[in-house]
N, C-alpha and C positions, 0 to 999 in steps of 0.2 A: 411257694412252688419253685422258685428259682434256685439254682444250684450255685450261682456265682454272685458274690456281693456287688459286682460291677453292673448287674442287671437291675433295672429299676422296676417299679410297680406296674409299668406298662405291659410287662410280659405276663402271659397267662399260661405258659408252659415252661417246664424245666428244660435246661440246656441238654441237648442230646449228648450222650457220652462220647459218641464218635467225634462230635465237634470239639468237646473238651480236649480229647487226645490230639486232634488236628491243630488246634489253635493255641495250645499251651506254649509258653516260652520259659517257664520256670526251670526247665532242664538246662538252659544256658544263661538266662539272665539273673540267676541266683547270685552270680558273682558281683552284681551291682549293689548288693545289700549295704556295704559300708557307705557308699555314695548316697543311696536312698535314705538311709538314716540321717546322714549329715544334712542332706537337703531338707528333710522333714523337720529337723531341729531348727534350722534357719527359718523355715516357713512358720513354725509354731512361735518362735520368738518375735517374728514380725507381726503375727496375728495378735499377740499379747500387747506389743507396742502400740498397735492400732486400735486396741480396745475390743477386739473380737473374741478373745478368750481372756480369762483372769490370770493373775499371777499364780494362783493355786492350781488352776488347770494346766498352766504351762509347766509347773513343777512336776505334776503327775505325768504329763506327756514325756518330759525329759527323762524321768526315772524309768518309765515303762520302756521307752525306746532304748535306753542303756541296757535294760534287762534283755530285751529282744535281740539286740546286737550281740550280747554275750552268748545267748543261746545259739545264734547263728554261727558265731565264732567256734563254738564247741560242737556244732553239728547236731544240736539237740532240738531244733525246731523242725517238725515234720514238713516236708514239701509235698503239697497236695495239688494234684492235677487240676482239680476244679477251681482252684484259686488263680489259675492262669499264669501269673507272673510274680516277681519278687515284691512289687509294689503292693499288690493285694494281700500277699502273705503278711507283710509287715503291718498293713492297716488292719487286717482281720485280727492279728495277734494283739494289736493295741486295743481294738474294740472289745475283745474278750477280757482284757484286763480292766479297762476303764469305762466300758459302756458308752454312754452319750458323750463323755469327754473325748474319747477316742474318735468318735464320729465327727467331731468338730475339726480335726486336723486337716481334712481335705477342703476346708473352706477356702474359696478363692483360687483353687488350682484344679487342673485336670490331669489325668494320667498322661495326656499329650505333652504338656510342658514339663511335667514331672520326669518322664522318662528321658526327654531331650536334655534336661539339666543333669540327671544322673549320668547319662552317657558322656556329656561334656566333662564332668568331674572325673570320670573314670579315664577318659582319653587323656586329659591333662596330666594325671598321675602316671599313666603309661608312658607318655612322651618324656616326662622327667626321669623315669627309671631308665628308659632306653638311652637318653642323652648321657647319663652317667656311665653306662656300659660302653657307649661309643667313645667317650673320653678315655676310659680304661684301655680300649683297643688302640686308640691313637698313641697313648703312652707306651703301650707294648711295642708298637712299631718304632717309636722314637728311641726306646731303650736299646734297640738293636744297633742304632747308628754308631754308638761308641764301640760296641763289641766288634762290629764288622767294618770299621772305618778304613781299613787297608785292603778290603776286598774289591776287586773289579769284576763286574758281571757283563755278559753280553746282553744288550737290549735287543729286542726282536720287533720287527714289523712283518706282517704277513706270516708270522711264525718262522721267519728266516732271520739269521743273525744280521744285525744292522750296524750298531755302533757300541763302543764300550761305555759303561757308566759305573760310577761308584755304587757299591751296595747301599750305602745310606741314601743315595739319590733315589733308589728304588723304594726303600722303606718310606721315604718322605712323600712319594707319589700317593701312597695309600693314606698317609696322614692328611694330605690335601683332599682326597676324595671324601674321607670321613668328616672333614671340616665342613664341606659343602652339605653333607647329609645332616649334620648338626644344625647348620644354618637353616636348612629347609624345615627341620623339626621346630626350631625356635620361631620361624615365621608362621608356620602352621599353628603353633600354640597360641599365637596372638588371636587368631580367628576362632580357635576352640574356646578361648577364655572370655566368652561373652555369655551373660546369664539370660536364659529364656524363661526362668520361673516367673509366674504371674501372668503369662499370656493366656492362661486357661485353655479352653478347647481350641479356639481359633480367633476370637474377637475381643479378648480381654474380659474383664469382669466389672460389674457395677459396684462391687464391694471396695471399701477404701484401703486397699493394700498399698504397701510401699515396696516397689520392686527394687529400688536402689538399696534399701536396707538389707534385703536378702542377698543381693549381689555382693555387697561389702562383707557380709557374714561368711559367704562362701569363697571369698578371695577372687572373685571375678573382676576383671579390669573394666568391664562395661556392661551395659544392659541392652539387649536386642530391642530394636525400635519398632518392629512391625509384628503384631500378634499373628497375622496370617502366615508370615514367613517362618516364624519361630518353630511351630510344631511340625512343619514339613521340611525344614532345612536340615539336610545331611551333608552339606558341602564339606563340613569339617571332618566327617567320616571318610569321604572319598579322598580328600586331600591328605589325610593321615595315611590312608591305604596306599596312595601314590608314593608318598615319601618312603613308606616301608618297602614297597616293591622296588624302588630304586636302591635302597640300602641292600636289599636281598640280591639285587643284580650285581652290585659292587662286590659283595661277599662271594657270589658265585664265580665272578671273574677271577678273584684272588684264589679261590679254591681250585679252579681249573688249572691255573698256572702252577700252583704248588703240587697238584696231582702229577702234572707232567714233570716238574722238577724232581719229584721223588722217585721217578722211574730209573731203571738201570741205564736207559738210553740217555737221559739227561744227567742223572746222578749229581744234581746240584744241592740237594737238601735232604737232611735226615729228619723225619717227623718224630715228635715225642710218642713213644710206643703206647702210652696210656690213652692216646686218642686214636689208636689204630686197632684193627681186628685181624684175626687169622682166617684161614680157609678150612672148610670142613674136610677137605681131602688132600690139599697140598701143604705139607708141613712147613715149607720155607716161606710162605707168604706173610707179608706184613702190609695189610691193605689200608689205604687212606680213607676208611669208611666215613669218618666225621666230615672230611672235606667233600666226599661224594654226596653225602646227605645235605650238606650246606648248599651245594650246587643244585641238587634235586628239589629241595624245599623252596628254592627261589621260584620255581614254577608254580608251587602252591600259593605263594603270596601274590604273584601276578594274577593267578586265578581268582583270589579273593577280591582284588581290585576290579577285575572284570565282572564278577558277581555283583558288586555294589553299583557299578555303572548301569548294568542291565536292570537292576532292582529299581532304580529311581528314574530311568530315562523317560517314562511315560506317565509319571504321577501328577495329577492335578493338585492345586492347593485345596485343603491344607493338609491335615493328617490323614493318612491311609494306612490300613493295617499291614500293608506290604512292608512298611518300615520296621516291623518287628524282626524281619529277617536280616536287618543290617548287622546285628550283634554277632552272630556266629562268624561271619567273614571278618569283621573288625577284630574280634577277640583272637581268632586264629592267626591273622596277619601279625598282630603284636606279639603273641606268644611265640610264633615261629621265628620271627626276626630276633626277639630278645634272647631266645635260647641259642641261636646261631652266633650272635655277637658274644655272648658269655662264653661260648666254647672257643671262639676265634682267638681271644686274648691269650689264654694259656698256650695255645698251639703256636702262636707267633713268638711268645716268650721262650718256649721250650724247644723250638726247632734249631737245628745246627746246620750251617752251610758246610758242604763238602769242599773245603778249600783246595785240597790237593787235586781233586777231580776237575774243579772249575779252572784252576790255573793250568793244568796239563793241556787243556783244549782251548785256552783263551785266545791264542793267536790264530786259531783256525777260523775260516770264514771271512778273512780280510776286513775285520772290524775297523781298521784304520784307513780304508779306501776313501771315505769322505774327507778325512783329514788331509790326505794327499791331494785330493781335488782342490780343497780350499787353499792349500799351500801353492798350487799352481796358479790359482786366481790371484793370490798375493804377488806372484811373480809376473803378472800381466796377462795371463791367458784368459780369454772370455770363458764364462761359466760353462757354456755348452761344449766348448772345445775341450776344456779341462775335464769335463764329465766323460766325454768320449775317449780321451787319451787314457784316463785312469781305468776305464772299462777295458781298453785294449791291454793295459798292464796286468789287470786281474786275469784276463784270458791267458796271457803269457805265464803268469805265476801258476795258474791252475794246470797248464800244460806241463810245466816242469816240477809241479808239486812242491813249490816253495812259497814263502810269504812275500809280500811286496818289498819288505826291507831286505830280502835276500836276493833280489834281482841284480844281475850284473850290469856294469856300464853298457856293455854291448846290447843287452836285452832292453835296457831303458832307451838307448838311442835308436834302436830298431823301430821303436814306436814314434819317437820324435827326436831330432838331433839336438835340441836344446835341453834335454833332460840329462841330469848327471847324478852321481852317487850322493851328492850333498842332500838330495831330497830324502834319502832313506834314513838319515839321522833323526828325522822328525817322526819316524814311523814306529809302530808298536803300540799296544793298547795303553801303556803308561803314558807315553808321549801324547797320544791322542786325547786322553782325558785331560791332561794339563793344557792342551791347546784350546779347549773350549773357553770362550770369553763372554758370551751373552748372559744376560740376567736370566736366572732360572735354569741354567745349564748344569751339567755334571762336573764343572770345574771344581777342584777341591776347595778353593776359597769360597766360591759361591755356595757349595754344599755346607761348609762350616757355618756360613752366615745363616743359612736356612735352619740348620740344627739349633743354633743359638736363639733364633726367633721363635721356633716352636717350643723350645725348652722353657723360655720365659712365658709363652702363652698358655702352655698346658700345665703349669705348676698348680 
């Protein structure tokens, strides 16, 4: 009478078709099939090792799972709503081939620990793929350092011109951000890489399984220690989603900056046209749509994280069916960030700085004002006094529409009698960049050292 193999003999009525439609997850969890088959193979080998199935039965299960995997690879296994999820699809296909031998595979496990294990395997693989793409993006930024080593850019605070920096210093700022993203992924991976298989429904099993054996078979670094915690634990899902949201936020900030830089008003950068689109009405337009979507999709990833937090916030131990809904958000977050990172690398590699435009306006905005203030400090002025004096000099320069280095002796001494023209020899963006001394600054030697460090590290 039952329509789902997950329903036991206790049921006296078939599942309502409306419930089948409402509760199915095969429409999204089908992508877990490689992990489910891998986990099932490890479980079957452990059952054989422990004497719960024979070598012959193991061989039959291995062969049948290989066939089922091939069918799924080719899209030849029909996906049926009444079988709910990918786990029941694979088990039902196994039973149809092997009968009672197929029915033995689920010995000593529950769908609760099975799905948790599958999801950990999938997440581990997704982290590894994303880490390689982030590495490629780091290398793309690093590769620009040699190309743009002689370019000076205005750095901004409050979106106002602040101080001059070398272009490689700017590229390395994103290498650093991406390094932290990769560190967070690696740290998250350690907590993902714990095997829950063998916890069964919530309390363990009385059967003589060997959880360490399946963990080794599946490449897990450890075995989760509490069966109640295992089936309900989705910390690794939320942690992964948080790291993804932060990566998306970093990409969004970069995209916003380059969107501004590509405008006529900034005219700092020319984006590769293969990653731009046109307008349906304005023929002159070259729109930075890829960057705009990168910025926009960050909101989606942050939304996925919020969905997951709300999903688990009130759940009691141990497994609850609510957890079925963790996969769409996790899959979407990984898919979205992976696609954005994969597009970012060729955009970074293919963009060109508008050197003439940048240089033509580089002395505007008094980027060397802080350098002048620090020069006065070196000559004995208190910091706050020097700060006030340079502010007054900037006001004079603005009034006469000149740079600080173009101020006359009379104009300097009108602000303070101890100021003289020797100060202006240290001004200008080139001199300002050379004047930096602190570790991590945009001093050319410091930047060269950082380039060498990252070149060695990212090989």
